[in-house]
LOLOVO-340884 format. One line per field, with one value per atom (N, C-alpha, C, CB): atom name; x, y, z. Coordinates in steps of 0.02 Angstrom, whole numbers, plus 50000, padded with zeros to 5 digits. Glycine has a CB too. Layout:
N
a [CA; ...]
px [X; ...]
py [Y; ...]
pz [Z; ...]
//
This chain:
242
a [N; CA; C; CB; N; CA; C; CB; N; CA; C; CB; N; CA; C; CB; N; CA; C; CB; N; CA; C; CB; N; CA; C; CB; N; CA; C; CB; N; CA; C; CB; N; CA; C; CB; N; CA; C; CB; N; CA; C; CB; N; CA; C; CB; N; CA; C; CB; N; CA; C; CB; N; CA; C; CB; N; CA; C; CB; N; CA; C; CB; N; CA; C; CB; N; CA; C; CB; N; CA; C; CB; N; CA; C; CB; N; CA; C; CB; N; CA; C; CB; N; CA; C; CB; N; CA; C; CB; N; CA; C; CB; N; CA; C; CB; N; CA; C; CB; N; CA; C; CB; N; CA; C; CB; N; CA; C; CB; N; CA; C; CB; N; CA; C; CB; N; CA; C; CB; N; CA; C; CB; N; CA; C; CB; N; CA; C; CB; N; CA; C; CB; N; CA; C; CB; N; CA; C; CB; N; CA; C; CB; N; CA; C; CB; N; CA; C; CB; N; CA; C; CB; N; CA; C; CB; N; CA; C; CB; N; CA; C; CB; N; CA; C; CB; N; CA; C; CB; N; CA; C; CB; N; CA; C; CB; N; CA; C; CB; N; CA; C; CB; N; CA; C; CB; N; CA; C; CB; N; CA; C; CB; N; CA; C; CB; N; CA; C; CB; N; CA; C; CB; N; CA; C; CB; N; CA; C; CB; N; CA; C; CB; N; CA; C; CB; N; CA; C; CB; N; CA; C; CB; N; CA; C; CB; N; CA; C; CB; N; CA; C; CB; N; CA; C; CB; N; CA; C; CB; N; CA; C; CB; N; CA; C; CB; N; CA; C; CB; N; CA; C; CB; N; CA; C; CB; N; CA; C; CB; N; CA; C; CB; N; CA; C; CB; N; CA; C; CB; N; CA; C; CB; N; CA; C; CB; N; CA; C; CB; N; CA; C; CB; N; CA; C; CB; N; CA; C; CB; N; CA; C; CB; N; CA; C; CB; N; CA; C; CB; N; CA; C; CB; N; CA; C; CB; N; CA; C; CB; N; CA; C; CB; N; CA; C; CB; N; CA; C; CB; N; CA; C; CB; N; CA; C; CB; N; CA; C; CB; N; CA; C; CB; N; CA; C; CB; N; CA; C; CB; N; CA; C; CB; N; CA; C; CB; N; CA; C; CB; N; CA; C; CB; N; CA; C; CB; N; CA; C; CB; N; CA; C; CB; N; CA; C; CB; N; CA; C; CB; N; CA; C; CB; N; CA; C; CB; N; CA; C; CB; N; CA; C; CB; N; CA; C; CB; N; CA; C; CB; N; CA; C; CB; N; CA; C; CB; N; CA; C; CB; N; CA; C; CB; N; CA; C; CB; N; CA; C; CB; N; CA; C; CB; N; CA; C; CB; N; CA; C; CB; N; CA; C; CB; N; CA; C; CB; N; CA; C; CB; N; CA; C; CB; N; CA; C; CB; N; CA; C; CB; N; CA; C; CB; N; CA; C; CB; N; CA; C; CB; N; CA; C; CB; N; CA; C; CB; N; CA; C; CB; N; CA; C; CB; N; CA; C; CB; N; CA; C; CB; N; CA; C; CB; N; CA; C; CB; N; CA; C; CB; N; CA; C; CB; N; CA; C; CB; N; CA; C; CB; N; CA; C; CB; N; CA; C; CB; N; CA; C; CB; N; CA; C; CB; N; CA; C; CB; N; CA; C; CB; N; CA; C; CB; N; CA; C; CB; N; CA; C; CB; N; CA; C; CB; N; CA; C; CB; N; CA; C; CB; N; CA; C; CB; N; CA; C; CB; N; CA; C; CB; N; CA; C; CB; N; CA; C; CB; N; CA; C; CB; N; CA; C; CB; N; CA; C; CB; N; CA; C; CB; N; CA; C; CB; N; CA; C; CB; N; CA; C; CB; N; CA; C; CB; N; CA; C; CB; N; CA; C; CB; N; CA; C; CB; N; CA; C; CB; N; CA; C; CB; N; CA; C; CB; N; CA; C; CB; N; CA; C; CB; N; CA; C; CB; N; CA; C; CB; N; CA; C; CB; N; CA; C; CB; N; CA; C; CB; N; CA; C; CB; N; CA; C; CB; N; CA; C; CB; N; CA; C; CB; N; CA; C; CB; N; CA; C; CB; N; CA; C; CB; N; CA; C; CB; N; CA; C; CB; N; CA; C; CB; N; CA; C; CB; N; CA; C; CB; N; CA; C; CB; N; CA; C; CB; N; CA; C; CB; N; CA; C; CB; N; CA; C; CB; N; CA; C; CB; N; CA; C; CB; N; CA; C; CB; N; CA; C; CB; N; CA; C; CB; N; CA; C; CB; N; CA; C; CB; N; CA; C; CB; N; CA; C; CB; N; CA; C; CB; N; CA; C; CB; N; CA; C; CB; N; CA; C; CB; N; CA; C; CB; N; CA; C; CB; N; CA; C; CB; N; CA; C; CB; N; CA; C; CB; N; CA; C; CB; N; CA; C; CB; N; CA; C; CB; N; CA; C; CB; N; CA; C; CB; N; CA; C; CB; N; CA; C; CB; N; CA; C; CB; N; CA; C; CB; N; CA; C; CB; N; CA; C; CB; N; CA; C; CB; N; CA; C; CB; N; CA; C; CB; N; CA; C; CB; N; CA; C; CB; N; CA; C; CB; N; CA; C; CB; N; CA; C; CB; N; CA; C; CB; N; CA; C; CB; N; CA; C; CB; N; CA; C; CB]
px [50608; 50649; 50673; 50709; 50686; 50705; 50648; 50723; 50586; 50529; 50522; 50465; 50529; 50525; 50579; 50534; 50640; 50695; 50682; 50760; 50651; 50637; 50585; 50615; 50545; 50491; 50509; 50430; 50566; 50587; 50619; 50638; 50591; 50613; 50680; 50561; 50699; 50758; 50812; 50738; 50807; 50857; 50853; 50924; 50797; 50788; 50727; 50782; 50737; 50683; 50685; 50690; 50626; 50620; 50605; 50566; 50646; 50635; 50601; 50703; 50538; 50500; 50506; 50424; 50543; 50555; 50510; 50629; 50455; 50410; 50382; 50354; 50373; 50344; 50388; 50329; 50451; 50498; 50504; 50567; 50507; 50521; 50596; 50495; 50637; 50710; 50738; 50743; 50737; 50755; 50830; 50724; 50872; 50944; 50966; 50982; 51004; 51031; 50989; 51038; 50925; 50883; 50909; 50811; 50927; 50948; 51008; 50964; 51059; 51120; 51104; 51172; 51061; 51042; 51008; 50996; 50960; 50922; 50963; 50858; 51007; 51051; 51094; 51095; 51120; 51161; 51121; 51193; 51063; 51022; 50995; 50963; 50967; 50941; 50998; 50897; 51055; 51113; 51136; 51170; 51134; 51153; 51104; 51158; 51044; 50993; 50988; 50925; 51035; 51038; 51006; 51006; 50979; 50949; 51002; 50884; 51033; 51091; 51073; 51139; 51012; 50992; 50933; 50973; 50948; 50897; 50896; 50909; 50840; 50833; 50788; 50805; 50808; 50766; 50717; 50810; 50655; 50603; 50580; 50543; 50592; 50571; 50544; 50630; 50492; 50466; 50465; 50395; 50490; 50489; 50419; 50538; 50382; 50314; 50273; 50313; 50209; 50163; 50178; 50091; 50203; 50219; 50270; 50245; 50317; 50369; 50341; 50423; 50283; 50254; 50233; 50195; 50231; 50215; 50276; 50165; 50335; 50396; 50416; 50454; 50434; 50451; 50509; 50469; 50557; 50615; 50592; 50665; 50545; 50520; 50479; 50476; 50438; 50396; 50439; 50345; 50492; 50535; 50571; 50585; 50577; 50609; 50570; 50615; 50505; 50462; 50455; 50394; 50490; 50486; 50525; 50513; 50497; 50531; 50550; 50593; 50510; 50520; 50456; 50542; 50462; 50404; 50403; 50401; 50442; 50444; 50455; 50500; 50411; 50415; 50410; 50359; 50454; 50454; 50448; 50519; 50395; 50384; 50414; 50308; 50459; 50490; 50445; 50560; 50467; 50425; 50429; 50444; 50389; 50385; 50314; 50410; 50285; 50217; 50175; 50217; 50127; 50087; 50046; 50041; 50027; 49989; 50032; 49962; 50097; 50140; 50140; 50212; 50135; 50133; 50071; 50134; 50012; 49950; 49943; 49890; 49962; 49954; 50000; 49965; 50058; 50106; 50099; 50177; 50077; 50073; 50004; 50120; 49955; 49887; 49859; 49841; 49832; 49802; 49851; 49741; 49914; 49965; 49990; 50025; 50031; 50059; 50099; 50102; 50131; 50167; 50119; 50209; 50065; 50013; 49985; 49956; 49971; 49945; 49993; 49930; 50057; 50108; 50115; 50175; 50112; 50115; 50056; 50113; 49998; 49939; 49949; 49875; 49977; 49990; 50037; 50021; 50089; 50136; 50101; 50195; 50060; 50024; 49975; 49986; 49936; 49885; 49915; 49840; 49978; 50012; 50046; 50063; 50037; 50067; 50134; 50074; 50153; 50216; 50211; 50238; 50267; 50271; 50267; 50337; 50219; 50216; 50215; 50153; 50267; 50275; 50291; 50330; 50290; 50307; 50314; 50255; 50348; 50358; 50333; 50432; 50305; 50280; 50229; 50338; 50242; 50196; 50184; 50222; 50235; 50229; 50184; 50297; 50170; 50121; 50051; 50138; 50044; 49978; 49946; 49983; 49987; 49961; 49933; 50016; 49944; 49921; 49845; 49950; 49812; 49740; 49699; 49719; 49634; 49587; 49578; 49519; 49573; 49570; 49630; 49503; 49664; 49724; 49720; 49786; 49753; 49759; 49810; 49779; 49792; 49838; 49861; 49804; 49815; 49834; 49787; 49833; 49814; 49774; 49819; 49736; 49791; 49833; 49861; 49792; 49921; 49950; 49928; 50029; 49865; 49837; 49783; 49809; 49778; 49728; 49657; 49742; 49649; 49583; 49571; 49577; 49520; 49509; 49455; 49489; 49468; 49419; 49391; 49451; 49327; 49292; 49320; 49219; 49339; 49360; 49434; 49336; 49472; 49545; 49578; 49573; 49541; 49569; 49559; 49536; 49606; 49601; 49620; 49648; 49578; 49591; 49587; 49541; 49615; 49615; 49618; 49675; 49602; 49608; 49681; 49580; 49692; 49759; 49767; 49771; 49815; 49827; 49775; 49896; 49740; 49685; 49706; 49645; 49767; 49789; 49755; 49865; 49739; 49707; 49640; 49754; 49585; 49520; 49492; 49470; 49446; 49406; 49447; 49368; 49506; 49545; 49575; 49602; 49597; 49637; 49696; 49596; 49756; 49817; 49849; 49866; 49867; 49907; 49970; 49866; 50024; 50089; 50122; 50135; 50182; 50213; 50161; 50241; 50122; 50057; 50063; 50019; 50091; 50097; 50147; 50118; 50199; 50253; 50228; 50309; 50177; 50152; 50081; 50155; 50056; 49991; 49934; 49993; 49929; 49881; 49815; 49913; 49801; 49739; 49678; 49735; 49680; 49622; 49605; 49635; 49655; 49639; 49617; 49700; 49640; 49616; 49543; 49660; 49526; 49455; 49413; 49447; 49439; 49402; 49392; 49438; 49443; 49438; 49384; 49506; 49383; 49333; 49263; 49352; 49259; 49193; 49160; 49198; 49200; 49173; 49146; 49226; 49173; 49149; 49161; 49184; 49113; 49122; 49134; 49063; 49122; 49139; 49213; 49114; 49253; 49326; 49355; 49356; 49398; 49431; 49495; 49445; 49505; 49566; 49622; 49552; 49682; 49741; 49797; 49763; 49817; 49872; 49933; 49852; 49990; 50050; 50106; 50072; 50134; 50191; 50253; 50203; 50304; 50369; 50402; 50414; 50446; 50479; 50429; 50525; 50374; 50319; 50287; 50265; 50260; 50228; 50173; 50280; 50128; 50081; 50099; 50006; 50095; 50109; 50042; 50164; 50017; 49950; 49953; 49913; 49913; 49904; 49829; 49945; 49799; 49727; 49690; 49707; 49646; 49608; 49638; 49536; 49698; 49730; 49795; 49745; 49811; 49877; 49906; 49875; 49973; 50008; 50049; 50053; 50062; 50100; 50172; 50068; 50220; 50290; 50320; 50329; 50375; 50410; 50403; 50384; 50432; 50436; 50379; 50500; 50337; 50282; 50215; 50279; 50162; 50094; 50058; 50055; 50004; 49958; 49889; 49957; 49855; 49791; 49736; 49794; 49683; 49627; 49569; 49607; 49543; 49488; 49428; 49506; 49375; 49318; 49256; 49308; 49227; 49168; 49104; 49176; 49107; 49047; 48990; 49065; 49005; 48952; 48935; 48971; 48959; 48947; 48873; 48987; 48849; 48778; 48764; 48752; 48816; 48807; 48871; 48785; 48865; 48922; 48896; 48960; 48934; 48915; 48956; 48924; 48988; 49034; 48999; 49065; 48935; 48900; 48868; 48847; 48856; 48820; 48864; 48769; 48924; 48965; 49000; 49017; 49020; 49059; 49131; 49059; 49167; 49235; 49282; 49266; 49275; 49319; 49290; 49336; 49232; 49200; 49236; 49125; 49236; 49264; 49218; 49275; 49248; 49210; 49176; 49254; 49113; 49077; 49059; 49012; 49079; 49066; 49058; 49123; 49007; 48990; 48997; 48919; 49017; 49021; 49071; 48952; 49127; 49183; 49222; 49229; 49245; 49284; 49357; 49255; 49402; 49474; 49510; 49503; 49554; 49597; 49670; 49585; 49711; 49782; 49819; 49804; 49860; 49896; 49971; 49876; 50007; 50080; 50109; 50108; 50175; 50209; 50185; 50284; 50168; 50144; 50068; 50168; 50033; 49961; 49940; 49931; 49879; 49852; 49781; 49852; 49759; 49693; 49660; 49699; 49594; 49553; 49515; 49503; 49536; 49505; 49432; 49546; 49418; 49350; 49302; 49349; 49323; 49281; 49289; 49297; 49340; 49357; 49368; 49301; 49404; 49417; 49489; 49366; 49521; 49585; 49577; 49613; 49626; 49622; 49617; 49682; 49574; 49566; 49520; 49631; 49491; 49444; 49373; 49461; 49328; 49260; 49222; 49222]
py [49670; 49713; 49677; 49740; 49612; 49572; 49572; 49500; 49566; 49565; 49632; 49549; 49687; 49753; 49760; 49809; 49741; 49746; 49706; 49724; 49648; 49605; 49635; 49537; 49681; 49711; 49778; 49719; 49806; 49871; 49859; 49907; 49889; 49871; 49900; 49892; 49958; 49991; 50008; 50054; 49978; 49990; 50058; 49980; 50093; 50160; 50162; 50213; 50189; 50188; 50253; 50127; 50280; 50338; 50314; 50387; 50334; 50319; 50379; 50303; 50372; 50426; 50419; 50424; 50465; 50463; 50512; 50478; 50530; 50583; 50566; 50594; 50502; 50483; 50501; 50410; 50511; 50523; 50597; 50494; 50612; 50681; 50695; 50692; 50643; 50650; 50597; 50642; 50612; 50562; 50552; 50581; 50588; 50581; 50509; 50626; 50485; 50417; 50366; 50396; 50382; 50334; 50319; 50361; 50371; 50362; 50316; 50429; 50328; 50287; 50214; 50314; 50204; 50136; 50099; 50137; 50132; 50100; 50094; 50139; 50142; 50137; 50074; 50200; 50062; 50003; 49939; 50005; 49936; 49876; 49862; 49881; 49912; 49902; 49893; 49962; 49926; 49917; 49845; 49961; 49811; 49741; 49696; 49718; 49724; 49687; 49708; 49695; 49750; 49769; 49835; 49717; 49871; 49937; 49989; 49948; 50014; 50059; 50133; 50048; 50150; 50221; 50232; 50242; 50250; 50263; 50338; 50221; 50370; 50442; 50456; 50475; 50502; 50517; 50573; 50538; 50563; 50615; 50630; 50592; 50692; 50714; 50784; 50710; 50800; 50868; 50889; 50873; 50949; 50975; 50999; 51032; 51024; 51047; 51041; 51120; 51052; 51041; 51087; 51052; 51147; 51193; 51163; 51258; 51125; 51096; 51043; 51065; 51015; 50962; 50988; 50930; 51054; 51084; 51110; 51140; 51104; 51129; 51084; 51133; 51115; 51078; 51030; 51126; 51050; 51007; 50942; 51044; 50947; 50887; 50843; 50907; 50874; 50837; 50802; 50883; 50836; 50808; 50745; 50859; 50734; 50672; 50611; 50674; 50621; 50565; 50559; 50572; 50601; 50597; 50537; 50662; 50504; 50447; 50391; 50472; 50382; 50324; 50284; 50347; 50221; 50178; 50138; 50131; 50161; 50126; 50177; 50072; 50173; 50217; 50174; 50272; 50186; 50148; 50197; 50104; 50191; 50233; 50201; 50247; 50237; 50210; 50222; 50243; 50200; 50203; 50270; 50149; 50275; 50336; 50347; 50396; 50402; 50422; 50428; 50489; 50383; 50382; 50447; 50322; 50478; 50540; 50596; 50560; 50592; 50642; 50636; 50635; 50575; 50566; 50600; 50492; 50582; 50608; 50683; 50571; 50707; 50778; 50822; 50791; 50796; 50836; 50831; 50816; 50773; 50766; 50750; 50712; 50738; 50722; 50777; 50711; 50759; 50806; 50859; 50839; 50839; 50882; 50851; 50893; 50887; 50857; 50793; 50908; 50788; 50726; 50668; 50735; 50679; 50628; 50607; 50654; 50656; 50642; 50600; 50708; 50616; 50579; 50508; 50615; 50497; 50430; 50388; 50432; 50417; 50381; 50366; 50423; 50412; 50400; 50340; 50463; 50337; 50282; 50215; 50291; 50216; 50155; 50133; 50166; 50181; 50165; 50145; 50225; 50164; 50144; 50076; 50197; 50043; 49978; 49979; 49944; 50037; 50041; 50010; 50113; 50013; 49983; 50038; 49942; 50033; 50077; 50031; 50125; 50036; 49991; 50031; 49938; 49997; 50032; 49985; 50084; 50009; 49970; 50010; 49951; 49976; 50007; 50061; 50037; 50124; 50178; 50181; 50245; 50163; 50163; 50109; 50156; 50058; 50007; 50029; 49940; 50056; 50077; 50131; 50104; 50173; 50230; 50210; 50281; 50148; 50127; 50123; 50059; 50113; 50099; 50164; 50058; 50155; 50210; 50242; 50187; 50198; 50219; 50189; 50197; 50227; 50201; 50208; 50238; 50162; 50164; 50218; 50095; 50263; 50315; 50302; 50384; 50282; 50271; 50221; 50336; 50179; 50131; 50092; 50084; 50062; 50026; 49961; 50011; 49944; 49879; 49829; 49882; 49808; 49763; 49721; 49802; 49658; 49613; 49633; 49541; 49661; 49682; 49754; 49677; 49763; 49828; 49867; 49819; 49932; 49977; 50022; 50018; 50034; 50065; 50133; 50072; 50174; 50241; 50251; 50286; 50197; 50203; 50199; 50150; 50213; 50205; 50270; 50145; 50283; 50341; 50321; 50399; 50340; 50324; 50389; 50271; 50386; 50444; 50419; 50492; 50461; 50441; 50427; 50495; 50374; 50358; 50384; 50283; 50356; 50377; 50349; 50356; 50296; 50270; 50228; 50326; 50200; 50156; 50088; 50148; 50066; 50001; 50012; 49952; 50010; 50025; 49968; 50043; 49986; 49939; 49894; 49895; 49918; 49882; 49932; 49839; 49907; 49946; 49902; 49970; 49930; 49890; 49910; 49901; 49859; 49871; 49829; 49854; 49852; 49818; 49807; 49860; 49775; 49751; 49711; 49813; 49670; 49649; 49603; 49614; 49543; 49498; 49524; 49428; 49556; 49580; 49632; 49610; 49671; 49723; 49710; 49790; 49650; 49630; 49674; 49632; 49684; 49733; 49703; 49769; 49641; 49610; 49648; 49537; 49672; 49706; 49769; 49723; 49809; 49872; 49862; 49918; 49808; 49795; 49772; 49742; 49731; 49711; 49774; 49660; 49818; 49880; 49922; 49920; 49924; 49964; 49937; 49965; 49871; 49844; 49844; 49773; 49844; 49848; 49915; 49835; 49967; 50033; 50037; 50086; 49998; 49997; 49928; 50052; 49882; 49813; 49807; 49773; 49861; 49858; 49851; 49921; 49876; 49876; 49811; 49937; 49780; 49718; 49735; 49672; 49708; 49720; 49674; 49713; 49702; 49663; 49679; 49678; 49629; 49637; 49600; 49611; 49634; 49606; 49603; 49648; 49544; 49535; 49568; 49461; 49577; 49600; 49547; 49618; 49569; 49525; 49487; 49475; 49521; 49490; 49545; 49457; 49525; 49574; 49542; 49606; 49584; 49561; 49595; 49577; 49557; 49583; 49583; 49540; 49643; 49650; 49659; 49709; 49620; 49628; 49622; 49575; 49678; 49678; 49665; 49624; 49616; 49600; 49541; 49586; 49520; 49463; 49486; 49407; 49456; 49466; 49400; 49516; 49397; 49339; 49361; 49306; 49314; 49327; 49304; 49292; 49345; 49325; 49342; 49360; 49309; 49324; 49270; 49389; 49283; 49231; 49232; 49239; 49285; 49290; 49273; 49358; 49300; 49286; 49350; 49247; 49342; 49397; 49377; 49413; 49422; 49408; 49449; 49424; 49417; 49450; 49450; 49415; 49508; 49515; 49543; 49562; 49502; 49518; 49524; 49463; 49584; 49596; 49598; 49660; 49579; 49584; 49542; 49563; 49484; 49440; 49448; 49370; 49501; 49512; 49521; 49573; 49488; 49491; 49536; 49422; 49555; 49600; 49637; 49560; 49702; 49742; 49798; 49770; 49813; 49868; 49931; 49846; 49935; 49989; 50058; 49979; 50061; 50125; 50143; 50124; 50093; 50105; 50109; 50052; 50078; 50072; 50137; 50019; 50141; 50197; 50191; 50199; 50247; 50244; 50194; 50312; 50183; 50136; 50066; 50163; 50055; 49989; 49941; 49993; 49877; 49826; 49815; 49760; 49803; 49790; 49722; 49794; 49719; 49656; 49648; 49654; 49592; 49581; 49507; 49611; 49488; 49418; 49399; 49403; 49337; 49308; 49344; 49310; 49362; 49391; 49336; 49433; 49347; 49296; 49317; 49285; 49270; 49284; 49230; 49287; 49251; 49206; 49222; 49212; 49170; 49179; 49146; 49148; 49185; 49161; 49165; 49202; 49120; 49121; 49123; 49060; 49124; 49133; 49082; 49127; 49107; 49065; 49064; 48995; 49083; 49087; 49148; 49089; 49144; 49200; 49216; 49184; 49277; 49299; 49339; 49341; 49327; 49363; 49419; 49314; 49480; 49537; 49548; 49600; 49531; 49538; 49491; 49527; 49428; 49377; 49375; 49310; 49411; 49410; 49340; 49445; 49300; 49231; 49212; 49184; 49167; 49141; 49110; 49088; 49118; 49092; 49017; 49114; 48989; 48917; 48887; 48885; 48929; 48904; 48923; 48933; 48874; 48890; 48932; 48825]
pz [49814; 49772; 49710; 49812; 49717; 49658; 49608; 49678; 49632; 49588; 49552; 49626; 49589; 49558; 49504; 49611; 49520; 49473; 49410; 49504; 49418; 49360; 49314; 49383; 49339; 49300; 49269; 49342; 49289; 49262; 49193; 49310; 49141; 49073; 49051; 49025; 49078; 49050; 49102; 49016; 49161; 49212; 49244; 49184; 49236; 49263; 49308; 49207; 49369; 49419; 49459; 49466; 49475; 49518; 49588; 49493; 49636; 49707; 49739; 49743; 49756; 49787; 49863; 49765; 49893; 49966; 50002; 49981; 49972; 49997; 50065; 49948; 50082; 50147; 50206; 50147; 50194; 50249; 50266; 50232; 50331; 50352; 50349; 50424; 50350; 50346; 50298; 50418; 50232; 50182; 50171; 50118; 50207; 50197; 50204; 50246; 50156; 50158; 50121; 50227; 50108; 50073; 50003; 50069; 49967; 49898; 49893; 49865; 49934; 49932; 49948; 49981; 49997; 50017; 49959; 50078; 49928; 49874; 49810; 49860; 49797; 49739; 49745; 49732; 49804; 49815; 49807; 49885; 49839; 49837; 49767; 49886; 49734; 49667; 49617; 49646; 49628; 49584; 49582; 49606; 49640; 49642; 49605; 49715; 49592; 49555; 49482; 49589; 49461; 49390; 49373; 49350; 49423; 49410; 49425; 49454; 49374; 49381; 49384; 49324; 49365; 49362; 49409; 49289; 49472; 49523; 49538; 49588; 49524; 49532; 49591; 49467; 49635; 49694; 49678; 49753; 49702; 49698; 49770; 49653; 49791; 49858; 49853; 49908; 49892; 49896; 49969; 49863; 49982; 50050; 50069; 50056; 50022; 50035; 49971; 50061; 49977; 49922; 49862; 49945; 49876; 49822; 49774; 49851; 49800; 49758; 49710; 49800; 49727; 49684; 49616; 49719; 49608; 49543; 49507; 49553; 49538; 49506; 49447; 49557; 49392; 49332; 49344; 49275; 49385; 49399; 49433; 49444; 49479; 49513; 49465; 49574; 49425; 49378; 49326; 49344; 49304; 49252; 49274; 49229; 49340; 49364; 49343; 49441; 49329; 49309; 49234; 49341; 49196; 49123; 49098; 49091; 49049; 49016; 49065; 48981; 49117; 49161; 49164; 49233; 49179; 49183; 49248; 49124; 49298; 49362; 49418; 49363; 49469; 49527; 49589; 49527; 49638; 49700; 49758; 49707; 49798; 49856; 49918; 49867; 49951; 50012; 50072; 50024; 50131; 50191; 50227; 50238; 50279; 50319; 50342; 50279; 50322; 50341; 50277; 50381; 50268; 50207; 50199; 50207; 50254; 50249; 50220; 50317; 50229; 50199; 50123; 50227; 50097; 50025; 49995; 50006; 50022; 49993; 50005; 50021; 50063; 50078; 50037; 50152; 50017; 49980; 49904; 50000; 49879; 49806; 49780; 49783; 49824; 49800; 49756; 49859; 49698; 49650; 49627; 49682; 49618; 49590; 49524; 49640; 49486; 49425; 49438; 49389; 49495; 49511; 49519; 49576; 49555; 49564; 49496; 49610; 49454; 49387; 49346; 49350; 49351; 49313; 49338; 49316; 49404; 49432; 49405; 49510; 49403; 49376; 49302; 49387; 49265; 49193; 49184; 49160; 49225; 49220; 49234; 49270; 49286; 49306; 49251; 49372; 49226; 49176; 49109; 49166; 49097; 49036; 49043; 49017; 49100; 49110; 49145; 49045; 49171; 49208; 49277; 49214; 49313; 49379; 49432; 49387; 49477; 49535; 49596; 49533; 49637; 49694; 49756; 49680; 49814; 49875; 49933; 49891; 49985; 50046; 50105; 50055; 50155; 50216; 50198; 50257; 50216; 50198; 50123; 50222; 50084; 50012; 49985; 49982; 50026; 50008; 50027; 50041; 50088; 50112; 50068; 50182; 50038; 50000; 49932; 49990; 49910; 49844; 49838; 49828; 49895; 49892; 49890; 49952; 49878; 49874; 49943; 49846; 49993; 50064; 50098; 50098; 50139; 50172; 50248; 50147; 50282; 50354; 50372; 50383; 50417; 50439; 50510; 50435; 50553; 50623; 50654; 50662; 50699; 50736; 50782; 50689; 50834; 50883; 50855; 50945; 50877; 50861; 50914; 50857; 50908; 50958; 50926; 51019; 50947; 50917; 50937; 50938; 50997; 51020; 50997; 51096; 50956; 50925; 50962; 50852; 50972; 51002; 50947; 51059; 50949; 50893; 50874; 50911; 50922; 50906; 50897; 50957; 50889; 50890; 50821; 50934; 50770; 50703; 50663; 50666; 50619; 50575; 50505; 50600; 50457; 50387; 50346; 50360; 50286; 50241; 50169; 50257; 50121; 50051; 50032; 50005; 49993; 49968; 49896; 49970; 49861; 49791; 49744; 49769; 49765; 49723; 49665; 49698; 49667; 49613; 49616; 49615; 49676; 49685; 49721; 49727; 49684; 49714; 49756; 49660; 49800; 49839; 49887; 49793; 49906; 49957; 50005; 49923; 50063; 50109; 50130; 50172; 50129; 50138; 50204; 50079; 50245; 50305; 50300; 50370; 50331; 50323; 50391; 50277; 50391; 50454; 50493; 50497; 50459; 50485; 50546; 50431; 50537; 50594; 50645; 50571; 50620; 50664; 50715; 50622; 50696; 50740; 50764; 50705; 50753; 50780; 50756; 50854; 50690; 50664; 50639; 50608; 50657; 50635; 50660; 50658; 50722; 50751; 50713; 50823; 50695; 50662; 50590; 50664; 50557; 50489; 50491; 50454; 50540; 50548; 50561; 50607; 50604; 50617; 50555; 50669; 50512; 50450; 50404; 50414; 50393; 50346; 50377; 50325; 50444; 50475; 50462; 50551; 50452; 50437; 50366; 50446; 50320; 50251; 50222; 50208; 50227; 50204; 50129; 50222; 50090; 50019; 50008; 49984; 50056; 50049; 50077; 50086; 50038; 50059; 50095; 49998; 50154; 50193; 50172; 50267; 50160; 50142; 50192; 50069; 50231; 50278; 50252; 50347; 50250; 50220; 50271; 50158; 50282; 50327; 50298; 50341; 50342; 50319; 50274; 50379; 50230; 50182; 50139; 50218; 50124; 50086; 50043; 50135; 49987; 49943; 49903; 49895; 49876; 49826; 49761; 49847; 49706; 49639; 49602; 49602; 49588; 49561; 49485; 49594; 49450; 49378; 49364; 49337; 49344; 49333; 49399; 49282; 49400; 49460; 49498; 49443; 49478; 49511; 49544; 49460; 49600; 49628; 49651; 49686; 49651; 49678; 49738; 49624; 49783; 49843; 49833; 49905; 49853; 49852; 49920; 49794; 49937; 50000; 50052; 50027; 50111; 50163; 50212; 50200; 50211; 50258; 50227; 50288; 50258; 50235; 50218; 50289; 50180; 50164; 50189; 50087; 50223; 50255; 50221; 50332; 50200; 50169; 50218; 50102; 50234; 50281; 50242; 50342; 50238; 50195; 50239; 50141; 50242; 50284; 50243; 50322; 50179; 50136; 50162; 50065; 50193; 50217; 50291; 50205; 50322; 50393; 50407; 50418; 50460; 50478; 50537; 50493; 50574; 50631; 50645; 50694; 50661; 50682; 50727; 50620; 50779; 50825; 50811; 50897; 50753; 50739; 50742; 50670; 50723; 50722; 50788; 50668; 50831; 50893; 50955; 50903; 50951; 51010; 51030; 50999; 51093; 51118; 51090; 51196; 51086; 51058; 51090; 51062; 51155; 51190; 51196; 51258; 51165; 51168; 51120; 51150; 51138; 51094; 51035; 51133; 50977; 50917; 50921; 50854; 50900; 50893; 50819; 50939; 50789; 50718; 50705; 50674; 50667; 50656; 50582; 50681; 50569; 50502; 50457; 50469; 50487; 50450; 50416; 50497; 50355; 50319; 50315; 50247; 50329; 50328; 50287; 50400; 50241; 50204; 50222; 50126; 50226; 50237; 50180; 50306; 50144; 50085; 50097; 50023; 50065; 50069; 49999; 50108; 49994; 49930; 49878; 49940; 49820; 49766; 49760; 49775; 49813; 49811; 49770; 49882; 49744; 49705; 49729; 49629; 49715; 49738; 49683; 49803; 49675; 49626; 49662; 49589; 49650; 49684; 49662; 49672; 49600; 49574; 49608; 49500; 49615; 49647; 49723; 49619; 49748; 49819; 49845; 49859; 49805; 49822; 49802; 49787; 49839; 49815; 49746; 49864; 49703; 49635; 49636; 49594; 49594; 49589; 49639; 49595; 49684; 49734; 49713; 49806; 49707; 49684; 49735; 49671]
//
């Protein structure tokens, strides 16, 4: 949150609580936290249903702002309620103009082109136990999972990239974030970020196995980064490593 606050140019931020089924109390909590960091104007954006995403009052909340923060909850609620609506279009405009679009938990997962929706919190992955859906598409060619070490989600991220090795898996611990600029990101926070790369995989049973069968995958590459480390998404390598 300190990093987000440092990047907001005019002290004005939209808090998108769309992921939550019960957003009461979110605004007050974030107003207090961001207020202590110098962001005095925090505006809430919430839609009860998809129809509201076209209401002028909702769209106008994003006028003249250059920072949007998506809170946690259910990432599928974000895409199902605002995907391909004027709100979605405006969020992309802010991002493409160099503004800040950030999020925590579900708000982090939704940033990617493909997002994790459901999967077991277990290191041993079963082929049929994962569900993915399109995200907001702000960050292409990756899939993001969060609460990563805390909830033992390595298995489901491996399963996700085994389905499409073009997509780079990014697992983010709690109290940890990636700050993306162009094709580079840096890691901040007290935890780690895990990169799971299946581009060089030589064998996978993902297409042949039964739904309850254990995944078999060979020559998978994994990087673990901590605060201060950087990663080149274009090269799919930690920065500074040949």
